[in-house]
Steps between C-alpha positions, in 0.01 A plus 500: 500500500523476121549812292219581254630573151301647214181574690512881491190571294282223638547572869171689471314167505632400842425138588231456233518297176803281576871515433508353148236732359669805651839399359352458151332841522823663622687357199238633257497845661879523487486425126252766395619772737865493395634757255502381140603640163274593213569277195475803269690787664691306774373746764470356850149598597223278371180445693257211506155606377328162529596135488727475196471867394793735567543874435823699458487836678756659266405402145134422580490163325277222629611144444408149602727273698472244776245568772741582783829539316557738208704255295362562154326211328320688228549872434219706346484874444183705532 
Protein backbone atom coordinates (compact mmCIF):
# COMPACT_ATOMS: atom_id res chain seq x y z
CA UNK A 1 0.00 0.00 0.00
CA UNK A 2 1.30 3.47 -0.90
CA UNK A 3 2.27 5.90 1.82
CA UNK A 4 0.25 9.14 1.96
CA UNK A 5 2.46 12.22 2.14
CA UNK A 6 1.32 15.74 2.91
CA UNK A 7 -2.29 14.96 3.74
CA UNK A 8 -2.24 15.76 7.47
CA UNK A 9 -4.65 18.68 7.55
CA UNK A 10 -7.08 17.42 4.92
CA UNK A 11 -7.67 13.95 6.33
CA UNK A 12 -10.79 15.49 7.88
CA UNK A 13 -12.51 15.30 4.48
CA UNK A 14 -12.18 11.52 4.23
CA UNK A 15 -13.06 10.19 0.78
CA UNK A 16 -14.89 13.34 -0.34
CA UNK A 17 -13.76 15.96 -2.91
CA UNK A 18 -11.02 13.99 -4.69
CA UNK A 19 -7.27 13.65 -4.38
CA UNK A 20 -6.18 16.66 -6.45
CA UNK A 21 -8.37 19.16 -4.63
CA UNK A 22 -7.24 17.87 -1.24
CA UNK A 23 -3.56 18.09 -2.23
CA UNK A 24 -4.00 21.70 -3.38
CA UNK A 25 -5.75 22.61 -0.13
CA UNK A 26 -3.03 20.90 1.94
CA UNK A 27 -0.36 22.95 0.14
CA UNK A 28 -2.22 26.22 0.80
CA UNK A 29 -2.79 25.37 4.48
CA UNK A 30 0.88 24.52 4.96
CA UNK A 31 1.82 27.94 3.55
CA UNK A 32 -0.33 30.11 5.78
CA UNK A 33 0.09 28.08 8.96
CA UNK A 34 3.89 28.07 8.98
CA UNK A 35 5.80 30.52 11.15
CA UNK A 36 6.85 33.68 9.34
CA UNK A 37 8.75 36.85 10.18
CA UNK A 38 7.36 40.35 10.40
CA UNK A 39 8.94 42.61 7.72
CA UNK A 40 9.27 45.44 10.26
CA UNK A 41 10.57 43.93 13.51
CA UNK A 42 11.68 40.47 12.25
CA UNK A 43 9.66 38.80 15.04
CA UNK A 44 8.43 35.29 14.24
CA UNK A 45 4.77 35.52 15.11
CA UNK A 46 2.53 37.06 12.49
CA UNK A 47 -1.08 36.00 12.05
CA UNK A 48 -3.36 36.03 9.04
CA UNK A 49 -6.35 38.33 9.59
CA UNK A 50 -8.01 37.86 6.20
CA UNK A 51 -6.97 37.00 2.67
CA UNK A 52 -3.94 39.21 2.05
CA UNK A 53 -3.99 41.00 5.44
CA UNK A 54 -1.43 40.04 8.09
CA UNK A 55 -0.92 41.26 11.67
CA UNK A 56 2.25 41.17 13.79
CA UNK A 57 1.55 40.18 17.40
CA UNK A 58 4.63 42.01 18.73
CA UNK A 59 4.73 45.42 17.06
CA UNK A 60 1.02 45.51 16.16
CA UNK A 61 1.49 46.52 12.53
CA UNK A 62 -0.95 45.37 9.87
CA UNK A 63 0.35 44.90 6.36
CA UNK A 64 -0.73 43.51 3.03
CA UNK A 65 0.94 40.58 1.34
CA UNK A 66 -0.04 37.56 -0.69
CA UNK A 67 -3.27 35.81 0.27
CA UNK A 68 -1.77 32.66 1.77
CA UNK A 69 1.90 33.57 2.07
CA UNK A 70 3.21 36.64 3.92
CA UNK A 71 5.80 37.54 1.30
CA UNK A 72 5.43 41.30 1.18
CA UNK A 73 4.30 42.83 -2.10
CA UNK A 74 3.29 46.25 -0.88
CA UNK A 75 3.87 47.45 2.68
CA UNK A 76 1.55 50.08 4.21
CA UNK A 77 1.47 51.38 7.76
CA UNK A 78 -1.71 52.33 9.59
